[in-house]
All heavy atoms as TSV, in Angstrom:
chain	resi	resn	atom	element	x	y	z
A	1	MET	N	N	74.888	9.038	100.298
A	1	MET	CA	C	75.087	8.183	99.125
A	1	MET	C	C	75.931	6.978	99.655
A	1	MET	O	O	76.969	7.131	100.294
A	1	MET	CB	C	75.875	8.912	98.061
A	1	MET	CG	C	76.134	8.055	96.854
A	1	MET	SD	S	77.017	9.016	95.622
A	1	MET	CE	C	78.113	7.819	95.061
A	2	SER	N	N	75.505	5.812	99.353
A	2	SER	CA	C	76.222	4.623	99.749
A	2	SER	C	C	77.198	4.206	98.621
A	2	SER	O	O	77.030	4.581	97.493
A	2	SER	CB	C	75.249	3.482	100.050
A	2	SER	OG	O	74.544	3.172	98.936
A	3	ILE	N	N	78.191	3.465	98.999
A	3	ILE	CA	C	79.200	2.945	98.097
A	3	ILE	C	C	79.408	1.470	98.372
A	3	ILE	O	O	79.463	0.974	99.461
A	3	ILE	CB	C	80.523	3.710	98.231
A	3	ILE	CG1	C	81.482	3.329	97.195
A	3	ILE	CG2	C	81.098	3.565	99.641
A	3	ILE	CD1	C	82.695	4.269	97.023
A	4	SER	N	N	79.363	0.749	97.241
A	4	SER	CA	C	79.563	-0.749	97.275
A	4	SER	C	C	80.907	-1.185	96.768
A	4	SER	O	O	81.449	-0.627	95.873
A	4	SER	CB	C	78.448	-1.463	96.482
A	4	SER	OG	O	77.180	-1.159	97.006
A	5	TYR	N	N	81.427	-2.216	97.392
A	5	TYR	CA	C	82.702	-2.790	97.006
A	5	TYR	C	C	82.502	-4.279	96.696
A	5	TYR	O	O	81.813	-4.959	97.461
A	5	TYR	CB	C	83.709	-2.704	98.126
A	5	TYR	CG	C	84.101	-1.248	98.489
A	5	TYR	CD1	C	83.387	-0.593	99.486
A	5	TYR	CD2	C	85.065	-0.592	97.865
A	5	TYR	CE1	C	83.710	0.708	99.812
A	5	TYR	CE2	C	85.402	0.732	98.221
A	5	TYR	CZ	C	84.707	1.377	99.202
A	5	TYR	OH	O	84.988	2.653	99.534
A	6	ARG	N	N	83.116	-4.736	95.598
A	6	ARG	CA	C	83.091	-6.144	95.306
A	6	ARG	C	C	84.450	-6.772	95.560
A	6	ARG	O	O	85.480	-6.247	95.156
A	6	ARG	CB	C	82.716	-6.388	93.793
A	6	ARG	CG	C	82.664	-7.881	93.520
A	6	ARG	CD	C	82.071	-8.190	92.169
A	6	ARG	NE	N	82.843	-7.451	91.157
A	6	ARG	CZ	C	82.399	-7.319	89.897
A	6	ARG	NH1	N	81.256	-7.697	89.523
A	6	ARG	NH2	N	83.182	-6.672	89.036
A	7	ILE	N	N	84.456	-7.827	96.329
A	7	ILE	CA	C	85.651	-8.533	96.710
A	7	ILE	C	C	85.699	-9.851	95.994
A	7	ILE	O	O	84.743	-10.605	96.014
A	7	ILE	CB	C	85.748	-8.763	98.229
A	7	ILE	CG1	C	85.527	-7.525	99.003
A	7	ILE	CG2	C	87.084	-9.459	98.590
A	7	ILE	CD1	C	85.248	-7.728	100.498
A	8	THR	N	N	86.792	-10.113	95.256
A	8	THR	CA	C	86.935	-11.423	94.574
A	8	THR	C	C	88.332	-11.953	94.893
A	8	THR	O	O	89.249	-11.255	95.270
A	8	THR	CB	C	86.832	-11.291	93.043
A	8	THR	OG1	O	87.756	-10.262	92.529
A	8	THR	CG2	C	85.400	-10.883	92.667
A	9	MET	N	N	88.460	-13.281	94.713
A	9	MET	CA	C	89.752	-13.885	94.891
A	9	MET	C	C	90.068	-14.622	93.595
A	9	MET	O	O	89.302	-15.323	93.043
A	9	MET	CB	C	89.706	-14.955	95.959
A	9	MET	CG	C	89.520	-14.339	97.361
A	9	MET	SD	S	89.483	-15.581	98.686
A	9	MET	CE	C	91.111	-16.263	98.577
A	10	ILE	N	N	91.270	-14.297	93.093
A	10	ILE	CA	C	91.714	-14.885	91.799
A	10	ILE	C	C	92.086	-16.293	91.942
A	10	ILE	O	O	92.904	-16.694	92.776
A	10	ILE	CB	C	92.889	-14.031	91.229
A	10	ILE	CG1	C	92.416	-12.585	90.983
A	10	ILE	CG2	C	93.444	-14.665	89.925
A	10	ILE	CD1	C	93.542	-11.638	90.634
A	11	GLY	N	N	91.390	-17.184	91.192
A	11	GLY	CA	C	91.692	-18.585	91.214
A	11	GLY	C	C	91.279	-19.342	92.440
A	11	GLY	O	O	91.799	-20.400	92.740
A	12	ALA	N	N	90.336	-18.756	93.168
A	12	ALA	CA	C	89.927	-19.470	94.429
A	12	ALA	C	C	88.413	-19.391	94.625
A	12	ALA	O	O	87.717	-18.435	94.170
A	12	ALA	CB	C	90.555	-18.805	95.595
A	13	TYR	N	N	87.871	-20.313	95.311
A	13	TYR	CA	C	86.487	-20.413	95.689
A	13	TYR	C	C	86.322	-19.731	97.012
A	13	TYR	O	O	87.060	-19.951	97.943
A	13	TYR	CB	C	86.096	-21.919	95.755
A	13	TYR	CG	C	84.735	-22.198	96.311
A	13	TYR	CD1	C	83.605	-22.202	95.498
A	13	TYR	CD2	C	84.624	-22.607	97.636
A	13	TYR	CE1	C	82.368	-22.525	96.011
A	13	TYR	CE2	C	83.389	-22.868	98.167
A	13	TYR	CZ	C	82.257	-22.848	97.376
A	13	TYR	OH	O	81.066	-23.155	97.861
A	14	ILE	N	N	85.326	-18.850	97.162
A	14	ILE	CA	C	85.086	-18.174	98.427
A	14	ILE	C	C	84.160	-19.041	99.295
A	14	ILE	O	O	82.971	-19.082	99.033
A	14	ILE	CB	C	84.512	-16.749	98.217
A	14	ILE	CG1	C	85.534	-15.923	97.363
A	14	ILE	CG2	C	84.205	-16.068	99.552
A	14	ILE	CD1	C	84.991	-14.547	96.967
A	15	ALA	N	N	84.677	-19.600	100.286
A	15	ALA	CA	C	83.898	-20.482	101.168
A	15	ALA	C	C	83.163	-19.740	102.210
A	15	ALA	O	O	82.052	-20.088	102.568
A	15	ALA	CB	C	84.813	-21.537	101.845
A	16	ASN	N	N	83.730	-18.649	102.779
A	16	ASN	CA	C	83.084	-17.882	103.790
A	16	ASN	C	C	83.244	-16.359	103.474
A	16	ASN	O	O	84.196	-15.725	103.822
A	16	ASN	CB	C	83.704	-18.169	105.179
A	16	ASN	CG	C	82.925	-17.609	106.346
A	16	ASN	OD1	O	82.266	-16.553	106.191
A	16	ASN	ND2	N	82.974	-18.248	107.473
A	17	GLY	N	N	82.267	-15.867	102.802
A	17	GLY	CA	C	82.335	-14.453	102.368
A	17	GLY	C	C	82.314	-13.452	103.507
A	17	GLY	O	O	83.025	-12.434	103.411
A	18	ALA	N	N	81.666	-13.773	104.591
A	18	ALA	CA	C	81.616	-12.830	105.712
A	18	ALA	C	C	83.009	-12.660	106.352
A	18	ALA	O	O	83.417	-11.587	106.660
A	18	ALA	CB	C	80.629	-13.254	106.759
A	19	GLU	N	N	83.699	-13.824	106.473
A	19	GLU	CA	C	85.062	-13.732	107.052
A	19	GLU	C	C	86.048	-12.973	106.113
A	19	GLU	O	O	86.879	-12.245	106.592
A	19	GLU	CB	C	85.626	-15.174	107.267
A	19	GLU	CG	C	84.894	-15.819	108.475
A	19	GLU	CD	C	85.197	-15.162	109.759
A	19	GLU	OE1	O	86.304	-14.709	110.022
A	19	GLU	OE2	O	84.245	-15.034	110.525
A	20	LEU	N	N	85.918	-13.220	104.801
A	20	LEU	CA	C	86.761	-12.454	103.852
A	20	LEU	C	C	86.486	-10.995	103.910
A	20	LEU	O	O	87.366	-10.152	103.941
A	20	LEU	CB	C	86.538	-13.011	102.396
A	20	LEU	CG	C	87.263	-12.327	101.355
A	20	LEU	CD1	C	88.844	-12.415	101.526
A	20	LEU	CD2	C	86.941	-12.900	99.980
A	21	ALA	N	N	85.232	-10.602	103.990
A	21	ALA	CA	C	84.803	-9.186	104.101
A	21	ALA	C	C	85.407	-8.597	105.343
A	21	ALA	O	O	85.890	-7.440	105.343
A	21	ALA	CB	C	83.345	-8.999	103.999
A	22	LYS	N	N	85.410	-9.346	106.491
A	22	LYS	CA	C	85.884	-8.838	107.734
A	22	LYS	C	C	87.400	-8.637	107.653
A	22	LYS	O	O	88.010	-7.702	108.229
A	22	LYS	CB	C	85.499	-9.802	108.859
A	22	LYS	CG	C	85.991	-9.370	110.224
A	22	LYS	CD	C	85.144	-8.234	110.751
A	22	LYS	CE	C	85.552	-7.937	112.214
A	22	LYS	NZ	N	85.031	-6.661	112.623
A	23	ALA	N	N	88.066	-9.491	106.892
A	23	ALA	CA	C	89.540	-9.356	106.723
A	23	ALA	C	C	89.890	-8.140	105.897
A	23	ALA	O	O	90.837	-7.416	106.158
A	23	ALA	CB	C	90.124	-10.617	106.125
A	24	VAL	N	N	89.138	-7.885	104.848
A	24	VAL	CA	C	89.366	-6.776	103.962
A	24	VAL	C	C	88.932	-5.488	104.617
A	24	VAL	O	O	89.603	-4.436	104.458
A	24	VAL	CB	C	88.622	-6.985	102.612
A	24	VAL	CG1	C	88.734	-5.757	101.727
A	24	VAL	CG2	C	89.180	-8.199	101.888
A	25	PHE	N	N	87.778	-5.482	105.283
A	25	PHE	CA	C	87.275	-4.259	105.951
A	25	PHE	C	C	87.122	-4.600	107.397
A	25	PHE	O	O	86.020	-4.906	107.867
A	25	PHE	CB	C	85.943	-3.866	105.371
A	25	PHE	CG	C	86.015	-3.481	103.922
A	25	PHE	CD1	C	85.485	-4.282	102.908
A	25	PHE	CD2	C	86.569	-2.252	103.529
A	25	PHE	CE1	C	85.545	-3.886	101.620
A	25	PHE	CE2	C	86.629	-1.849	102.216
A	25	PHE	CZ	C	86.100	-2.698	101.247
A	26	PRO	N	N	88.156	-4.477	108.230
A	26	PRO	CA	C	88.083	-4.791	109.669
A	26	PRO	C	C	86.974	-3.906	110.443
A	26	PRO	O	O	86.492	-4.407	111.472
A	26	PRO	CB	C	89.457	-4.446	110.211
A	26	PRO	CG	C	90.338	-4.463	109.046
A	26	PRO	CD	C	89.502	-4.037	107.882
A	27	GLN	N	N	86.648	-2.793	109.934
A	27	GLN	CA	C	85.670	-1.895	110.561
A	27	GLN	C	C	84.249	-2.279	110.216
A	27	GLN	O	O	83.308	-1.622	110.670
A	27	GLN	CB	C	85.952	-0.449	110.127
A	27	GLN	CG	C	85.651	-0.129	108.681
A	27	GLN	CD	C	86.790	-0.502	107.709
A	27	GLN	OE1	O	87.649	-1.287	107.990
A	27	GLN	NE2	N	86.730	0.066	106.491
A	28	ILE	N	N	84.059	-3.339	109.507
A	28	ILE	CA	C	82.690	-3.724	109.080
A	28	ILE	C	C	81.840	-3.963	110.356
A	28	ILE	O	O	82.282	-4.590	111.318
A	28	ILE	CB	C	82.684	-4.965	108.188
A	28	ILE	CG1	C	81.383	-5.086	107.382
A	28	ILE	CG2	C	82.962	-6.230	108.941
A	28	ILE	CD1	C	81.448	-6.083	106.272
A	29	ASN	N	N	80.572	-3.487	110.357
A	29	ASN	CA	C	79.749	-3.613	111.520
A	29	ASN	C	C	78.285	-3.668	111.092
A	29	ASN	O	O	77.559	-2.676	111.225
A	29	ASN	CB	C	80.008	-2.421	112.459
A	29	ASN	CG	C	79.238	-2.545	113.728
A	29	ASN	OD1	O	78.875	-3.640	114.135
A	29	ASN	ND2	N	79.032	-1.415	114.440
A	30	GLY	N	N	77.839	-4.783	110.536
A	30	GLY	CA	C	76.442	-4.951	110.183
A	30	GLY	C	C	76.049	-4.346	108.869
A	30	GLY	O	O	74.836	-4.214	108.568
A	31	GLU	N	N	76.978	-3.942	107.999
A	31	GLU	CA	C	76.689	-3.408	106.704
A	31	GLU	C	C	75.990	-4.484	105.825
A	31	GLU	O	O	76.206	-5.630	106.005
A	31	GLU	CB	C	77.874	-2.871	106.029
A	31	GLU	CG	C	78.300	-1.449	106.488
A	31	GLU	CD	C	78.996	-1.493	107.869
A	31	GLU	OE1	O	79.482	-2.553	108.304
A	31	GLU	OE2	O	79.128	-0.411	108.467
A	32	GLU	N	N	75.254	-3.988	104.814
A	32	GLU	CA	C	74.603	-4.878	103.891
A	32	GLU	C	C	75.647	-5.633	103.115
A	32	GLU	O	O	76.654	-5.069	102.655
A	32	GLU	CB	C	73.745	-4.065	102.948
A	32	GLU	CG	C	72.998	-4.874	101.909
A	32	GLU	CD	C	72.245	-4.044	100.950
A	32	GLU	OE1	O	71.897	-2.836	101.290
A	32	GLU	OE2	O	71.964	-4.488	99.843
A	33	MET	N	N	75.426	-6.974	102.950
A	33	MET	CA	C	76.447	-7.837	102.303
A	33	MET	C	C	75.706	-8.915	101.530
A	33	MET	O	O	74.764	-9.549	102.043
A	33	MET	CB	C	77.402	-8.411	103.371
A	33	MET	CG	C	78.440	-9.294	102.812
A	33	MET	SD	S	79.450	-10.081	104.149
A	33	MET	CE	C	79.551	-8.872	105.429
A	34	THR	N	N	76.191	-9.223	100.326
A	34	THR	CA	C	75.736	-10.405	99.580
A	34	THR	C	C	77.004	-11.180	99.266
A	34	THR	O	O	78.043	-10.656	98.822
A	34	THR	CB	C	74.972	-10.024	98.347
A	34	THR	OG1	O	75.787	-9.188	97.498
A	34	THR	CG2	C	73.710	-9.241	98.609
A	35	CYS	N	N	76.861	-12.505	99.369
A	35	CYS	CA	C	77.965	-13.406	99.153
A	35	CYS	C	C	77.584	-14.557	98.216
A	35	CYS	O	O	76.451	-15.049	98.282
A	35	CYS	CB	C	78.500	-14.052	100.484
A	35	CYS	SG	S	78.821	-12.842	101.788
A	36	ASP	N	N	78.508	-14.965	97.413
A	36	ASP	CA	C	78.395	-16.239	96.704
A	36	ASP	C	C	79.764	-16.841	96.566
A	36	ASP	O	O	80.725	-16.271	97.157
A	36	ASP	CB	C	77.658	-16.086	95.340
A	36	ASP	CG	C	78.352	-15.143	94.402
A	36	ASP	OD1	O	79.613	-15.075	94.409
A	36	ASP	OD2	O	77.639	-14.528	93.591
A	37	SER	N	N	79.927	-17.922	95.846
A	37	SER	CA	C	81.214	-18.578	95.806
A	37	SER	C	C	82.244	-17.790	94.929
A	37	SER	O	O	83.434	-18.065	94.988
A	37	SER	CB	C	81.044	-19.948	95.203
A	37	SER	OG	O	80.563	-19.945	93.892
A	38	ALA	N	N	81.817	-16.792	94.215
A	38	ALA	CA	C	82.739	-16.035	93.316
A	38	ALA	C	C	83.076	-14.642	93.870
A	38	ALA	O	O	84.142	-14.135	93.565
A	38	ALA	CB	C	82.114	-15.897	91.927
A	39	SER	N	N	82.143	-14.023	94.629
A	39	SER	CA	C	82.428	-12.663	95.092
A	39	SER	C	C	81.601	-12.320	96.385
A	39	SER	O	O	80.656	-13.018	96.694
A	39	SER	CB	C	82.104	-11.642	93.996
A	39	SER	OG	O	80.703	-11.627	93.737
A	40	VAL	N	N	81.991	-11.226	96.965
A	40	VAL	CA	C	81.270	-10.659	98.127
A	40	VAL	C	C	81.072	-9.169	97.750
A	40	VAL	O	O	82.000	-8.532	97.315
A	40	VAL	CB	C	82.122	-10.777	99.429
A	40	VAL	CG1	C	81.393	-10.164	100.571
A	40	VAL	CG2	C	82.513	-12.161	99.697
A	41	VAL	N	N	79.868	-8.705	97.953
A	41	VAL	CA	C	79.568	-7.260	97.719
A	41	VAL	C	C	79.142	-6.748	99.062
A	41	VAL	O	O	78.233	-7.195	99.692
A	41	VAL	CB	C	78.466	-7.067	96.674
A	41	VAL	CG1	C	78.109	-5.609	96.548
A	41	VAL	CG2	C	78.860	-7.699	95.361
A	42	VAL	N	N	79.852	-5.670	99.509
A	42	VAL	CA	C	79.580	-4.977	100.745
A	42	VAL	C	C	79.237	-3.546	100.478
A	42	VAL	O	O	79.916	-2.907	99.677
A	42	VAL	CB	C	80.804	-5.066	101.725
A	42	VAL	CG1	C	80.528	-4.460	103.033
A	42	VAL	CG2	C	81.305	-6.481	101.900
A	43	THR	N	N	78.176	-3.016	101.131
A	43	THR	CA	C	77.769	-1.651	100.909
A	43	THR	C	C	77.938	-0.844	102.226
A	43	THR	O	O	77.442	-1.242	103.265
A	43	THR	CB	C	76.299	-1.579	100.464
A	43	THR	OG1	O	76.209	-2.365	99.234
A	43	THR	CG2	C	75.892	-0.192	100.169
A	44	PHE	N	N	78.671	0.241	102.104
A	44	PHE	CA	C	78.912	1.156	103.220
A	44	PHE	C	C	78.198	2.486	102.975
A	44	PHE	O	O	77.941	2.847	101.819
A	44	PHE	CB	C	80.379	1.396	103.412
A	44	PHE	CG	C	81.188	0.210	103.883
A	44	PHE	CD1	C	81.850	-0.627	102.973
A	44	PHE	CD2	C	81.278	-0.070	105.244
A	44	PHE	CE1	C	82.523	-1.690	103.387
A	44	PHE	CE2	C	82.063	-1.156	105.695
A	44	PHE	CZ	C	82.651	-2.019	104.725
A	45	ASP	N	N	77.957	3.258	104.044
A	45	ASP	CA	C	77.439	4.561	103.873
A	45	ASP	C	C	78.445	5.621	103.409
A	45	ASP	O	O	78.123	6.632	102.843
A	45	ASP	CB	C	76.778	5.064	105.220
A	45	ASP	CG	C	75.540	4.283	105.567
A	45	ASP	OD1	O	74.857	3.822	104.648
A	45	ASP	OD2	O	75.239	4.206	106.744
A	46	THR	N	N	79.677	5.359	103.708
A	46	THR	CA	C	80.763	6.261	103.393
A	46	THR	C	C	81.925	5.458	102.745
A	46	THR	O	O	82.008	4.224	102.907
A	46	THR	CB	C	81.379	6.920	104.694
A	46	THR	OG1	O	81.845	5.918	105.549
A	46	THR	CG2	C	80.311	7.811	105.347
A	47	PRO	N	N	82.829	6.130	101.972
A	47	PRO	CA	C	83.953	5.383	101.372
A	47	PRO	C	C	84.799	4.791	102.449
A	47	PRO	O	O	85.004	5.344	103.519
A	47	PRO	CB	C	84.692	6.480	100.635
A	47	PRO	CG	C	83.690	7.544	100.357
A	47	PRO	CD	C	82.755	7.505	101.578
A	48	GLN	N	N	85.397	3.584	102.128
A	48	GLN	CA	C	86.250	2.882	103.062
A	48	GLN	C	C	87.549	2.590	102.348
A	48	GLN	O	O	87.685	2.485	101.114
A	48	GLN	CB	C	85.588	1.545	103.427
A	48	GLN	CG	C	84.257	1.716	104.054
A	48	GLN	CD	C	84.284	2.360	105.409
A	48	GLN	OE1	O	85.077	1.964	106.240
A	48	GLN	NE2	N	83.451	3.311	105.601
A	49	THR	N	N	88.570	2.334	103.168
A	49	THR	CA	C	89.938	1.898	102.668
A	49	THR	C	C	90.096	0.392	102.909
A	49	THR	O	O	90.130	0.077	104.147
A	49	THR	CB	C	91.036	2.706	103.255
A	49	THR	OG1	O	90.812	4.129	103.008
A	49	THR	CG2	C	92.376	2.284	102.751
A	50	PRO	N	N	90.184	-0.411	101.925
A	50	PRO	CA	C	90.375	-1.875	102.154
A	50	PRO	C	C	91.721	-2.210	102.580
A	50	PRO	O	O	92.748	-1.514	102.219
A	50	PRO	CB	C	89.978	-2.504	100.835
A	50	PRO	CG	C	90.355	-1.429	99.811
A	50	PRO	CD	C	90.053	-0.090	100.512
A	51	ALA	N	N	91.871	-3.250	103.369
A	51	ALA	CA	C	93.188	-3.790	103.693
A	51	ALA	C	C	93.809	-4.499	102.538
A	51	ALA	O	O	93.069	-5.016	101.672
A	51	ALA	CB	C	93.021	-4.814	104.881
A	52	ASP	N	N	95.077	-4.429	102.373
A	52	ASP	CA	C	95.818	-5.096	101.282
A	52	ASP	C	C	96.093	-6.521	101.677
A	52	ASP	O	O	96.938	-6.773	102.546
A	52	ASP	CB	C	97.069	-4.344	100.954
A	52	ASP	CG	C	97.794	-4.914	99.767
A	52	ASP	OD1	O	97.306	-5.901	99.167
A	52	ASP	OD2	O	98.870	-4.381	99.404
A	53	LEU	N	N	95.380	-7.485	101.086
A	53	LEU	CA	C	95.598	-8.896	101.406
A	53	LEU	C	C	96.425	-9.646	100.332
A	53	LEU	O	O	96.457	-10.834	100.269
A	53	LEU	CB	C	94.239	-9.604	101.578
A	53	LEU	CG	C	93.404	-9.071	102.736
A	53	LEU	CD1	C	92.123	-9.850	102.817
A	53	LEU	CD2	C	94.154	-9.144	104.026
A	54	GLY	N	N	97.077	-8.836	99.499
A	54	GLY	CA	C	97.931	-9.417	98.488
A	54	GLY	C	C	97.304	-9.485	97.125
A	54	GLY	O	O	96.185	-9.046	96.941
A	55	PRO	N	N	98.056	-9.959	96.147
A	55	PRO	CA	C	97.647	-9.887	94.734
A	55	PRO	C	C	96.478	-10.825	94.338
A	55	PRO	O	O	95.882	-10.651	93.314
A	55	PRO	CB	C	98.910	-10.294	93.935
A	55	PRO	CG	C	99.683	-11.101	94.915
A	55	PRO	CD	C	99.360	-10.592	96.261
A	56	LEU	N	N	96.148	-11.812	95.199
A	56	LEU	CA	C	95.029	-12.704	94.827
A	56	LEU	C	C	93.687	-12.242	95.272
A	56	LEU	O	O	92.691	-12.795	94.911
A	56	LEU	CB	C	95.366	-14.128	95.376
A	56	LEU	CG	C	96.565	-14.789	94.862
A	56	LEU	CD1	C	96.761	-16.128	95.462
A	56	LEU	CD2	C	96.543	-14.895	93.352
A	57	VAL	N	N	93.644	-11.192	96.126
A	57	VAL	CA	C	92.382	-10.629	96.567
A	57	VAL	C	C	92.185	-9.246	95.885
A	57	VAL	O	O	92.950	-8.357	96.083
A	57	VAL	CB	C	92.357	-10.476	98.122
A	57	VAL	CG1	C	91.021	-9.865	98.558
A	57	VAL	CG2	C	92.532	-11.838	98.784
A	58	ARG	N	N	91.118	-9.147	95.125
A	58	ARG	CA	C	90.848	-7.902	94.416
A	58	ARG	C	C	89.616	-7.256	95.074
A	58	ARG	O	O	88.579	-7.900	95.273
A	58	ARG	CB	C	90.500	-8.284	92.984
A	58	ARG	CG	C	90.016	-7.030	92.169
A	58	ARG	CD	C	89.505	-7.445	90.892
A	58	ARG	NE	N	90.607	-7.359	89.872
A	58	ARG	CZ	C	90.503	-7.831	88.637
A	58	ARG	NH1	N	89.462	-8.497	88.300
A	58	ARG	NH2	N	91.455	-7.683	87.831
A	59	VAL	N	N	89.732	-5.941	95.275
A	59	VAL	CA	C	88.604	-5.123	95.791
A	59	VAL	C	C	88.384	-3.987	94.783
A	59	VAL	O	O	89.316	-3.271	94.432
A	59	VAL	CB	C	88.977	-4.537	97.211
A	59	VAL	CG1	C	87.800	-3.684	97.730
A	59	VAL	CG2	C	89.292	-5.640	98.155
A	60	GLU	N	N	87.185	-3.859	94.352
A	60	GLU	CA	C	86.842	-2.788	93.396
A	60	GLU	C	C	85.494	-2.195	93.718
A	60	GLU	O	O	84.649	-2.830	94.387
A	60	GLU	CB	C	86.790	-3.386	91.971
A	60	GLU	CG	C	85.866	-4.549	91.799
A	60	GLU	CD	C	86.040	-5.255	90.493
A	60	GLU	OE1	O	86.576	-4.719	89.543
A	60	GLU	OE2	O	85.616	-6.407	90.413
A	61	ILE	N	N	85.369	-0.938	93.360
A	61	ILE	CA	C	84.050	-0.238	93.563
A	61	ILE	C	C	83.085	-0.858	92.624
A	61	ILE	O	O	83.375	-1.126	91.459
A	61	ILE	CB	C	84.189	1.266	93.310
A	61	ILE	CG1	C	85.171	1.871	94.405
A	61	ILE	CG2	C	82.844	1.951	93.356
A	61	ILE	CD1	C	85.459	3.325	94.208
A	62	PHE	N	N	81.873	-1.147	93.180
A	62	PHE	CA	C	80.896	-1.872	92.410
A	62	PHE	C	C	79.590	-1.030	92.339
A	62	PHE	O	O	79.098	-0.564	93.322
A	62	PHE	CB	C	80.604	-3.181	93.138
A	62	PHE	CG	C	79.496	-4.024	92.495
A	62	PHE	CD1	C	79.752	-4.636	91.300
A	62	PHE	CD2	C	78.295	-4.140	93.126
A	62	PHE	CE1	C	78.769	-5.448	90.665
A	62	PHE	CE2	C	77.300	-4.961	92.526
A	62	PHE	CZ	C	77.546	-5.564	91.287
A	63	ASP	N	N	79.123	-0.815	91.066
A	63	ASP	CA	C	77.883	-0.126	90.849
A	63	ASP	C	C	76.846	-1.123	90.422
A	63	ASP	O	O	76.872	-1.574	89.275
A	63	ASP	CB	C	78.109	0.972	89.751
A	63	ASP	CG	C	76.845	1.722	89.533
A	63	ASP	OD1	O	75.808	1.478	90.107
A	63	ASP	OD2	O	76.908	2.677	88.674
A	64	PRO	N	N	75.912	-1.496	91.264
A	64	PRO	CA	C	74.908	-2.486	90.939
A	64	PRO	C	C	73.977	-2.042	89.783
A	64	PRO	O	O	73.309	-2.833	89.184
A	64	PRO	CB	C	74.191	-2.720	92.177
A	64	PRO	CG	C	74.403	-1.531	93.026
A	64	PRO	CD	C	75.730	-0.996	92.654
A	65	ASN	N	N	73.938	-0.733	89.475
A	65	ASN	CA	C	73.066	-0.264	88.427
A	65	ASN	C	C	73.767	-0.136	87.071
A	65	ASN	O	O	73.080	0.153	86.036
A	65	ASN	CB	C	72.528	1.152	88.828
A	65	ASN	CG	C	71.713	1.095	90.096
A	65	ASN	OD1	O	70.975	0.162	90.281
A	65	ASN	ND2	N	71.919	2.019	90.957
A	66	ALA	N	N	75.059	-0.409	86.986
A	66	ALA	CA	C	75.765	-0.339	85.752
A	66	ALA	C	C	75.392	-1.531	84.864
A	66	ALA	O	O	75.223	-2.642	85.424
A	66	ALA	CB	C	77.286	-0.291	86.018
A	67	PRO	N	N	75.317	-1.358	83.590
A	67	PRO	CA	C	75.040	-2.501	82.721
A	67	PRO	C	C	76.164	-3.475	82.714
A	67	PRO	O	O	77.346	-3.129	82.803
A	67	PRO	CB	C	74.856	-1.889	81.291
A	67	PRO	CG	C	75.525	-0.554	81.423
A	67	PRO	CD	C	75.521	-0.136	82.886
A	68	ARG	N	N	75.832	-4.765	82.729
A	68	ARG	CA	C	76.834	-5.853	82.726
A	68	ARG	C	C	76.566	-6.797	81.599
A	68	ARG	O	O	75.447	-6.945	81.168
A	68	ARG	CB	C	76.856	-6.609	84.024
A	68	ARG	CG	C	77.381	-5.785	85.204
A	68	ARG	CD	C	77.292	-6.565	86.453
A	68	ARG	NE	N	75.877	-6.475	86.910
A	68	ARG	CZ	C	75.485	-6.761	88.096
A	68	ARG	NH1	N	76.317	-7.211	88.990
A	68	ARG	NH2	N	74.252	-6.663	88.441
A	69	LEU	N	N	77.590	-7.474	81.161
A	69	LEU	CA	C	77.399	-8.508	80.109
A	69	LEU	C	C	76.646	-9.722	80.680
A	69	LEU	O	O	76.846	-10.001	81.835
A	69	LEU	CB	C	78.735	-8.943	79.570
A	69	LEU	CG	C	79.567	-7.853	78.831
A	69	LEU	CD1	C	80.932	-8.367	78.492
A	69	LEU	CD2	C	78.821	-7.390	77.584
A	70	PRO	N	N	75.867	-10.377	79.883
A	70	PRO	CA	C	75.172	-11.569	80.386
A	70	PRO	C	C	76.088	-12.685	80.729
A	70	PRO	O	O	77.187	-12.829	80.315
A	70	PRO	CB	C	74.215	-11.908	79.290
A	70	PRO	CG	C	74.669	-11.148	78.045
A	70	PRO	CD	C	75.557	-10.086	78.504
């Protein structure tokens, strides 16, 4: 079972999602990733422990199948 994490930055535009993901998950190695200016979603095969980059970087477990508001 894979697990996805969504990384967001409060009050900031994400210019390079891959670099942010690498800072949060230093062990990243070719995992599936989608990036836009608001968030980065990284999917791992096993649970991971994110690095603490402070209060402006939020990492949460993300379920792409869960219903979301439009």
